[in-house]
MDAnalysis code that builds the backbone (N, CA, C; Angstrom):
import MDAnalysis as mda
import numpy as np

u = mda.Universe.empty(513, n_residues=171, atom_resindex=np.repeat(np.arange(171), 3), trajectory=True)
u.add_TopologyAttr("name", ["N", "CA", "C"] * 171)
u.add_TopologyAttr("resid", np.arange(1, 172))
u.add_TopologyAttr("resname", ["UNK", "UNK", "UNK", "UNK", "UNK", "UNK", "UNK", "UNK", "UNK", "UNK", "UNK", "UNK", "UNK", "UNK", "UNK", "UNK", "UNK", "UNK", "UNK", "UNK", "UNK", "UNK", "UNK", "UNK", "UNK", "UNK", "UNK", "UNK", "UNK", "UNK", "UNK", "UNK", "UNK", "UNK", "UNK", "UNK", "UNK", "UNK", "UNK", "UNK", "UNK", "UNK", "UNK", "UNK", "UNK", "UNK", "UNK", "UNK", "UNK", "UNK", "UNK", "UNK", "UNK", "UNK", "UNK", "UNK", "UNK", "UNK", "UNK", "UNK", "UNK", "UNK", "UNK", "UNK", "UNK", "UNK", "UNK", "UNK", "UNK", "UNK", "UNK", "UNK", "UNK", "UNK", "UNK", "UNK", "UNK", "UNK", "UNK", "UNK", "UNK", "UNK", "UNK", "UNK", "UNK", "UNK", "UNK", "UNK", "UNK", "UNK", "UNK", "UNK", "UNK", "UNK", "UNK", "UNK", "UNK", "UNK", "UNK", "UNK", "UNK", "UNK", "UNK", "UNK", "UNK", "UNK", "UNK", "UNK", "UNK", "UNK", "UNK", "UNK", "UNK", "UNK", "UNK", "UNK", "UNK", "UNK", "UNK", "UNK", "UNK", "UNK", "UNK", "UNK", "UNK", "UNK", "UNK", "UNK", "UNK", "UNK", "UNK", "UNK", "UNK", "UNK", "UNK", "UNK", "UNK", "UNK", "UNK", "UNK", "UNK", "UNK", "UNK", "UNK", "UNK", "UNK", "UNK", "UNK", "UNK", "UNK", "UNK", "UNK", "UNK", "UNK", "UNK", "UNK", "UNK", "UNK", "UNK", "UNK", "UNK", "UNK", "UNK", "UNK", "UNK", "UNK", "UNK", "UNK", "UNK", "UNK", "UNK"])
u.atoms.positions = np.array([
    [0.829, -1.190, 0.000],
    [0.000, 0.000, 0.000],
    [0.875, 1.257, 0.000],
    [1.988, 1.196, 0.760],
    [2.867, 2.356, 0.838],
    [3.452, 2.696, -0.531],
    [3.855, 1.690, -1.294],
    [4.440, 1.947, -2.608],
    [3.404, 2.528, -3.557],
    [2.150, 2.122, -3.405],
    [1.083, 2.666, -4.241],
    [0.923, 4.163, -3.963],
    [0.955, 4.543, -2.697],
    [0.874, 5.958, -2.324],
    [2.085, 6.738, -2.799],
    [3.258, 6.140, -2.715],
    [4.479, 6.789, -3.180],
    [4.450, 6.993, -4.686],
    [3.953, 6.003, -5.397],
    [3.856, 6.116, -6.855],
    [2.869, 7.218, -7.228],
    [1.773, 7.294, -6.509],
    [0.779, 8.347, -6.748],
    [1.404, 9.720, -6.500],
    [2.131, 9.842, -5.399],
    [2.799, 11.105, -5.060],
    [3.796, 11.501, -6.156],
    [4.625, 10.538, -6.587],
    [5.621, 10.820, -7.622],
    [4.958, 11.254, -8.924],
    [3.890, 10.578, -9.305],
    [3.178, 10.927, -10.533],
    [2.629, 12.355, -10.451],
    [1.981, 12.678, -9.345],
    [1.395, 14.011, -9.184],
    [2.475, 15.088, -9.093],
    [3.581, 14.797, -8.430],
    [4.711, 15.734, -8.359],
    [5.270, 16.005, -9.750],
    [5.396, 14.948, -10.547],
    [5.918, 15.094, -11.909],
    [4.984, 15.974, -12.740],
    [3.690, 15.736, -12.657],
    [2.722, 16.528, -13.421],
    [2.751, 17.982, -12.962],
    [2.676, 18.190, -11.641],
    [2.666, 19.558, -11.104],
    [3.958, 20.288, -11.442],
    [5.080, 19.585, -11.392],
    [6.367, 20.202, -11.680],
    [6.515, 20.649, -13.126],
    [5.754, 20.058, -14.018],
    [5.825, 20.417, -15.425],
    [4.841, 21.492, -15.849],
    [4.088, 22.012, -14.895],
    [3.068, 23.004, -15.238],
    [3.601, 24.421, -15.168],
    [3.106, 25.253, -16.056],
    [3.402, 26.682, -16.028],
    [2.333, 27.342, -15.148],
    [2.724, 27.725, -13.945],
    [1.776, 28.291, -12.983],
    [1.933, 29.804, -12.975],
    [0.843, 30.540, -13.270],
    [0.958, 32.000, -13.332],
    [1.351, 32.608, -11.992],
    [2.081, 33.701, -12.066],
    [2.522, 34.410, -10.863],
    [2.212, 35.894, -11.053],
    [1.249, 36.439, -10.325],
    [0.496, 35.817, -9.232],
    [-0.499, 34.789, -9.768],
    [-0.862, 33.857, -8.902],
    [-1.743, 32.783, -9.329],
    [-3.150, 33.297, -9.580],
    [-3.694, 32.881, -10.699],
    [-5.074, 33.184, -11.063],
    [-5.608, 31.928, -11.749],
    [-6.669, 31.336, -11.194],
    [-7.174, 30.063, -11.708],
    [-7.618, 30.175, -13.163],
    [-8.301, 31.268, -13.518],
    [-8.777, 31.423, -14.897],
    [-7.592, 31.530, -15.870],
    [-6.547, 32.259, -15.485],
    [-5.359, 32.371, -16.327],
    [-4.668, 31.012, -16.450],
    [-4.653, 30.262, -15.376],
    [-4.060, 28.928, -15.386],
    [-4.819, 28.025, -16.361],
    [-6.146, 28.099, -16.329],
    [-6.972, 27.312, -17.247],
    [-6.674, 27.701, -18.693],
    [-6.578, 28.995, -18.958],
    [-6.263, 29.467, -20.321],
    [-4.904, 28.945, -20.784],
    [-3.923, 28.987, -19.906],
    [-2.585, 28.496, -20.243],
    [-2.625, 27.007, -20.576],
    [-3.334, 26.227, -19.757],
    [-3.438, 24.783, -20.017],
    [-4.141, 24.513, -21.337],
    [-5.205, 25.249, -21.605],
    [-5.940, 25.060, -22.855],
    [-5.027, 25.343, -24.049],
    [-4.281, 26.410, -23.964],
    [-3.358, 26.777, -25.040],
    [-2.287, 25.693, -25.216],
    [-1.715, 25.218, -24.127],
    [-0.679, 24.184, -24.194],
    [-1.217, 22.879, -24.771],
    [-2.444, 22.557, -24.430],
    [-3.050, 21.307, -24.888],
    [-3.634, 21.435, -26.296],
    [-3.786, 22.691, -26.786],
    [-4.376, 22.911, -28.098],
    [-5.840, 22.534, -28.145],
    [-6.512, 22.708, -27.011],
    [-7.904, 22.284, -26.885],
    [-8.598, 23.196, -25.878],
    [-9.770, 23.739, -26.230],
    [-10.458, 24.647, -25.301],
    [-10.877, 23.956, -24.000],
    [-10.801, 24.724, -22.928],
    [-11.355, 24.308, -21.635],
    [-12.357, 25.387, -21.264],
    [-13.604, 25.018, -21.218],
    [-14.677, 25.965, -20.913],
    [-15.065, 25.836, -19.439],
    [-15.180, 26.972, -18.758],
    [-15.629, 26.996, -17.368],
    [-17.103, 27.372, -17.350],
    [-17.903, 26.557, -16.667],
    [-19.347, 26.756, -16.644],
    [-19.836, 26.734, -15.201],
    [-20.478, 27.823, -14.782],
    [-21.048, 27.849, -13.428],
    [-22.184, 26.838, -13.339],
    [-22.266, 26.204, -12.186],
    [-23.242, 25.149, -11.946],
    [-24.016, 25.477, -10.681],
    [-25.350, 25.477, -10.730],
    [-26.087, 25.688, -9.483],
    [-25.890, 24.486, -8.555],
    [-25.603, 24.757, -7.310],
    [-25.358, 23.681, -6.358],
    [-26.678, 23.144, -5.833],
    [-26.762, 21.827, -5.808],
    [-27.924, 21.136, -5.253],
    [-27.403, 20.056, -4.323],
    [-28.184, 19.689, -3.332],
    [-27.697, 18.706, -2.344],
    [-27.211, 17.392, -2.939],
    [-27.793, 16.938, -4.035],
    [-27.429, 15.618, -4.572],
    [-26.388, 15.676, -5.680],
    [-25.798, 16.851, -5.921],
    [-24.834, 16.956, -7.008],
    [-23.451, 17.336, -6.486],
    [-22.412, 16.991, -7.241],
    [-21.056, 17.358, -6.823],
    [-20.806, 18.852, -7.016],
    [-19.757, 19.364, -6.388],
    [-19.379, 20.781, -6.519],
    [-18.761, 21.071, -7.873],
    [-18.181, 20.047, -8.491],
    [-17.536, 20.224, -9.781],
    [-17.661, 18.976, -10.619],
    [-17.631, 19.195, -11.939],
    [-17.757, 18.088, -12.876],
    [-16.870, 18.390, -14.084],
    [-16.124, 17.399, -14.526],
    [-15.351, 17.497, -15.761],
    [-16.079, 16.711, -16.828],
    [-16.322, 17.352, -17.960],
    [-16.973, 16.682, -19.083],
    [-16.153, 16.942, -20.339],
    [-15.696, 15.877, -20.987],
    [-14.917, 15.997, -22.215],
    [-15.816, 15.679, -23.402],
    [-15.772, 16.538, -24.419],
    [-16.503, 16.299, -25.653],
    [-15.506, 16.332, -26.806],
    [-15.997, 16.108, -28.010],
    [-15.120, 16.174, -29.181],
    [-14.558, 17.575, -29.382],
    [-15.322, 18.609, -29.002],
    [-14.934, 19.988, -29.251],
    [-14.086, 20.602, -28.143],
    [-14.396, 20.286, -26.897],
    [-13.741, 20.960, -25.770],
    [-13.903, 20.141, -24.503],
    [-13.157, 20.573, -23.477],
    [-13.338, 20.033, -22.131],
    [-14.107, 21.083, -21.353],
    [-15.090, 20.642, -20.592],
    [-15.925, 21.552, -19.816],
    [-15.727, 21.263, -18.341],
    [-15.502, 22.316, -17.583],
    [-15.451, 22.176, -16.132],
    [-16.635, 22.944, -15.577],
    [-17.562, 22.201, -15.010],
    [-18.718, 22.777, -14.338],
    [-18.327, 22.919, -12.872],
    [-18.597, 24.077, -12.293],
    [-18.205, 24.309, -10.902],
    [-19.311, 25.070, -10.164],
    [-19.346, 24.879, -8.859],
    [-20.370, 25.504, -8.015],
    [-20.255, 27.018, -8.084],
    [-21.350, 27.657, -8.416],
    [-21.375, 29.116, -8.547],
    [-21.611, 29.799, -7.205],
    [-22.253, 29.113, -6.301],
    [-22.669, 29.737, -5.053],
    [-21.830, 29.271, -3.864],
    [-20.512, 29.427, -4.026],
    [-19.571, 29.117, -2.951],
    [-18.474, 30.175, -2.978],
    [-17.578, 30.123, -2.034],
    [-16.529, 31.136, -1.940],
    [-15.549, 31.035, -3.120],
    [-14.849, 32.121, -3.385],
    [-13.858, 32.141, -4.460],
    [-12.761, 31.105, -4.208],
    [-12.338, 30.956, -2.957],
    [-11.310, 29.974, -2.613],
    [-11.794, 28.552, -2.908],
    [-13.042, 28.261, -2.560],
    [-13.604, 26.937, -2.824],
    [-13.734, 26.710, -4.331],
    [-14.176, 27.727, -5.074],
    [-14.271, 27.609, -6.528],
    [-12.904, 27.308, -7.139],
    [-11.883, 28.000, -6.660],
    [-10.526, 27.778, -7.145],
    [-10.107, 26.325, -6.925],
    [-10.391, 25.810, -5.738],
    [-10.022, 24.426, -5.438],
    [-10.816, 23.451, -6.312],
    [-12.092, 23.731, -6.523],
    [-12.906, 22.875, -7.391],
    [-12.307, 22.834, -8.793],
    [-11.978, 24.018, -9.328],
    [-11.391, 24.078, -10.668],
    [-10.098, 23.273, -10.743],
    [-9.244, 23.433, -9.743],
    [-7.969, 22.705, -9.751],
    [-8.178, 21.198, -9.605],
    [-9.151, 20.812, -8.822],
    [-9.463, 19.380, -8.668],
    [-9.913, 18.803, -10.018],
    [-10.816, 19.501, -10.685],
    [-11.301, 19.017, -11.984],
    [-10.183, 19.035, -13.019],
    [-9.320, 20.070, -12.974],
    [-8.147, 20.084, -13.849],
    [-7.227, 18.911, -13.523],
    [-7.163, 18.543, -12.248],
    [-6.380, 17.374, -11.843],
    [-6.856, 16.123, -12.568],
    [-8.184, 15.947, -12.644],
    [-8.722, 14.811, -13.398],
    [-8.282, 14.890, -14.857],
    [-8.359, 16.071, -15.425],
    [-7.989, 16.263, -16.824],
    [-6.507, 15.965, -17.042],
    [-5.648, 16.524, -16.200],
    [-4.203, 16.349, -16.340],
    [-3.750, 14.909, -16.084],
    [-4.507, 14.197, -15.279],
    [-4.170, 12.799, -14.986],
    [-4.774, 11.830, -16.004],
    [-5.491, 12.366, -16.981],
    [-6.063, 11.518, -18.022],
    [-7.331, 10.794, -17.617],
    [-8.077, 11.361, -16.668],
    [-9.294, 10.712, -16.194],
    [-10.528, 11.055, -17.017],
    [-10.439, 12.004, -17.939],
    [-11.618, 12.409, -18.710],
    [-12.230, 11.184, -19.369],
    [-13.513, 10.978, -19.148],
    [-14.210, 9.826, -19.720],
    [-14.126, 8.569, -18.882],
    [-13.635, 8.665, -17.638],
    [-13.450, 7.475, -16.808],
    [-14.486, 7.297, -15.693],
    [-15.474, 8.157, -15.597],
    [-16.400, 8.087, -14.474],
    [-17.816, 7.797, -14.966],
    [-18.802, 7.923, -14.097],
    [-20.176, 7.584, -14.437],
    [-21.101, 8.762, -14.165],
    [-21.919, 9.145, -15.163],
    [-22.900, 10.215, -14.982],
    [-24.113, 9.624, -14.286],
    [-24.514, 10.213, -13.166],
    [-25.755, 9.768, -12.553],
    [-26.876, 10.734, -12.935],
    [-28.106, 10.340, -12.697],
    [-29.247, 11.129, -13.157],
    [-29.306, 12.502, -12.496],
    [-28.867, 12.620, -11.237],
    [-28.899, 13.919, -10.551],
    [-27.948, 14.904, -11.229],
    [-26.750, 14.440, -11.571],
    [-25.780, 15.309, -12.242],
    [-26.282, 15.662, -13.634],
    [-26.780, 14.686, -14.363],
    [-27.283, 14.931, -15.716],
    [-28.403, 15.963, -15.705],
    [-29.283, 15.897, -14.720],
    [-30.411, 16.833, -14.682],
    [-29.966, 18.261, -14.397],
    [-28.850, 18.427, -13.705],
    [-28.327, 19.770, -13.441],
    [-27.561, 20.295, -14.650],
    [-26.739, 19.442, -15.252],
    [-25.921, 19.879, -16.373],
    [-26.766, 20.240, -17.585],
    [-27.641, 19.350, -17.952],
    [-28.474, 19.563, -19.131],
    [-29.885, 19.077, -18.809],
    [-30.679, 19.921, -18.149],
    [-31.981, 19.484, -17.638],
    [-32.990, 19.084, -18.708],
    [-32.796, 19.522, -19.949],
    [-33.773, 19.228, -21.000],
    [-33.449, 17.963, -21.801],
    [-32.357, 17.281, -21.452],
    [-31.969, 16.080, -22.181],
    [-32.032, 14.858, -21.285],
    [-32.177, 13.698, -21.904],
    [-32.245, 12.464, -21.125],
    [-30.871, 12.135, -20.545],
    [-30.867, 11.426, -19.438],
    [-29.621, 11.012, -18.795],
    [-28.776, 10.168, -19.743],
    [-29.409, 9.274, -20.509],
    [-28.656, 8.431, -21.449],
    [-27.941, 9.264, -22.501],
    [-28.611, 10.284, -23.031],
    [-27.980, 11.141, -24.027],
    [-26.816, 11.917, -23.407],
    [-27.008, 12.440, -22.201],
    [-25.936, 13.173, -21.523],
    [-24.739, 12.254, -21.301],
    [-24.973, 11.019, -20.911],
    [-23.879, 10.060, -20.715],
    [-23.106, 9.840, -22.013],
    [-23.830, 9.711, -23.124],
    [-23.166, 9.468, -24.410],
    [-22.351, 10.678, -24.851],
    [-22.867, 11.883, -24.625],
    [-22.199, 13.097, -25.094],
    [-21.084, 13.540, -24.156],
    [-21.374, 13.592, -22.868],
    [-20.427, 14.148, -21.909],
    [-19.499, 13.117, -21.289],
    [-19.815, 11.881, -21.403],
    [-18.969, 10.887, -20.767],
    [-19.409, 10.658, -19.341],
    [-18.450, 10.581, -18.439],
    [-18.741, 10.153, -17.077],
    [-18.328, 11.239, -16.094],
    [-18.947, 11.270, -14.924],
    [-18.657, 12.366, -14.011],
    [-18.388, 11.975, -12.562],
    [-18.287, 10.731, -12.246],
    [-17.832, 10.353, -10.910],
    [-16.717, 9.328, -11.081],
    [-15.754, 9.339, -10.163],
    [-14.530, 8.576, -10.349],
    [-14.304, 7.593, -9.217],
    [-13.391, 6.665, -9.450],
    [-12.988, 5.745, -8.400],
    [-12.309, 6.543, -7.286],
    [-12.239, 5.943, -6.113],
    [-11.598, 6.608, -4.973],
    [-10.140, 6.949, -5.282],
    [-9.440, 6.058, -5.970],
    [-8.037, 6.300, -6.300],
    [-7.905, 7.511, -7.236],
    [-8.774, 7.640, -8.202],
    [-8.703, 8.775, -9.127],
    [-9.090, 10.072, -8.427],
    [-10.011, 9.998, -7.485],
    [-10.357, 11.183, -6.694],
    [-9.154, 11.621, -5.854],
    [-8.458, 10.655, -5.246],
    [-7.268, 10.980, -4.462],
    [-6.200, 11.602, -5.344],
    [-6.034, 11.068, -6.535],
    [-5.029, 11.583, -7.454],
    [-5.356, 13.029, -7.848],
    [-6.601, 13.295, -8.209],
    [-7.005, 14.662, -8.596],
    [-6.865, 15.622, -7.421],
    [-7.220, 15.165, -6.236],
    [-7.143, 16.013, -5.042],
    [-5.685, 16.326, -4.697],
    [-4.823, 15.330, -4.777],
    [-3.401, 15.537, -4.500],
    [-2.797, 16.505, -5.516],
    [-3.119, 16.330, -6.778],
    [-2.577, 17.227, -7.798],
    [-3.075, 18.653, -7.574],
    [-4.353, 18.834, -7.255],
    [-4.883, 20.171, -6.960],
    [-4.130, 20.799, -5.797],
    [-3.877, 20.030, -4.762],
    [-3.150, 20.539, -3.591],
    [-1.714, 20.903, -3.930],
    [-1.046, 20.092, -4.742],
    [0.330, 20.391, -5.135],
    [0.405, 21.656, -5.990],
    [-0.564, 21.835, -6.880],
    [-0.598, 23.049, -7.701],
    [-0.774, 24.271, -6.808],
    [-1.723, 24.195, -5.873],
    [-1.939, 25.319, -4.954],
    [-0.706, 25.581, -4.112],
    [-0.061, 24.530, -3.657],
    [1.156, 24.694, -2.854],
    [2.229, 25.418, -3.655],
    [2.433, 25.002, -4.895],
    [3.433, 25.645, -5.749],
    [3.066, 27.097, -6.026],
    [1.785, 27.357, -6.219],
    [1.337, 28.719, -6.523],
    [1.474, 29.645, -5.321],
    [1.295, 29.126, -4.136],
    [1.274, 29.959, -2.933],
    [2.621, 30.092, -2.238],
    [3.586, 29.239, -2.580],
    [4.826, 29.239, -1.800],
    [5.836, 30.283, -2.252],
    [5.593, 30.931, -3.362],
    [6.568, 31.909, -3.832],
    [5.979, 33.313, -3.761],
    [6.803, 34.298, -3.464],
    [6.330, 35.680, -3.478],
    [5.904, 36.052, -4.898],
    [4.908, 36.919, -5.000],
    [4.388, 37.259, -6.313],
    [4.878, 38.599, -6.833],
    [5.478, 39.430, -5.994],
    [5.919, 40.738, -6.458],
    [7.095, 41.207, -5.605],
    [7.931, 42.104, -6.155],
    [9.098, 42.587, -5.398],
    [8.727, 43.182, -4.044],
    [7.595, 43.884, -3.946],
    [7.231, 44.469, -2.656],
    [6.928, 43.390, -1.618],
    [6.477, 42.204, -2.070],
    [6.246, 41.125, -1.120],
    [7.572, 40.538, -0.636],
    [8.567, 40.492, -1.499],
    [9.892, 40.031, -1.081],
    [10.427, 40.974, -0.020],
    [10.267, 42.279, -0.231],
    [10.720, 43.263, 0.745],
    [9.995, 43.048, 2.071],
    [8.672, 42.790, 2.013],
    [7.915, 42.542, 3.235],
    [8.443, 41.303, 3.950],
    [8.776, 40.267, 3.192],
    [9.333, 39.061, 3.802],
    [10.687, 39.353, 4.423],
    [11.519, 40.163, 3.757],
    [12.807, 40.553, 4.336],
    [12.577, 41.280, 5.652],
    [11.562, 42.131, 5.696],
    [11.229, 42.855, 6.924],
    [10.827, 41.905, 8.037],
    [10.079, 40.869, 7.700],
    [9.684, 39.884, 8.709],
    [10.897, 39.140, 9.238],
    [11.827, 38.796, 8.338],
    [13.045, 38.123, 8.780],
    [13.813, 38.994, 9.764],
    [13.836, 40.297, 9.509],
    [14.597, 41.189, 10.380],
    [14.003, 41.233, 11.783],
    [12.732, 41.023, 11.919],
    [12.102, 40.994, 13.235],
    [12.677, 39.854, 14.056],
    [12.950, 38.735, 13.405],
    [13.386, 37.555, 14.121],
    [14.892, 37.425, 14.271],
    [15.660, 38.125, 13.428],
    [17.110, 37.971, 13.563],
    [17.822, 39.262, 13.931],
    [17.073, 40.299, 14.254],
    [17.698, 41.510, 14.744],
    [18.182, 42.486, 13.673],
    [18.029, 42.126, 12.391],
    [18.444, 43.045, 11.338],
    [17.433, 44.167, 11.194],
    [17.850, 45.262, 10.594],
    [16.903, 46.331, 10.310],
    [16.216, 46.045, 9.004],
    [14.921, 46.389, 8.919],
    [14.130, 46.136, 7.706],
    [14.461, 47.136, 6.621],
    [13.981, 46.860, 5.451],
    [14.149, 47.778, 4.321],
    [15.133, 47.242, 3.327],
    [14.983, 47.713, 2.108],
    [15.909, 47.319, 1.050],
    [15.721, 48.224, -0.120],
])
């Protein structure tokens, strides 16, 4: 079991390490960059949240990849949802899950569940694929948040260091 977790970690680290992460981080800009790199559109679609539906859904079609995400949640939660769904996309999970009737009715309420399944593919994943997408989303956020985004922030960090080591702030 330990080697399986290590392999998952290594795979997600490799994927995250190869990504161009905008600085400062902006999820929409990140999505645009990925779409451009992949040569395939990624459309972001707000989704009304309902108790029986997920916060986010990845749907791949012949024309584009669609990420449906909860519209009525915090910006931070939306960002995480987008990164989680991108994690599925980057790990090659598109088309690997199952559309249930509750999700189909929210995504395309005027079409039958069978038609939505044929067009959009699948929208729920195995536990292992969920862990993989979640780990990749977390690694992307970690990489995006661990570096200063502007020279004035570096100066602020230098000032904080001076508080703890006795140096005078400023630069």
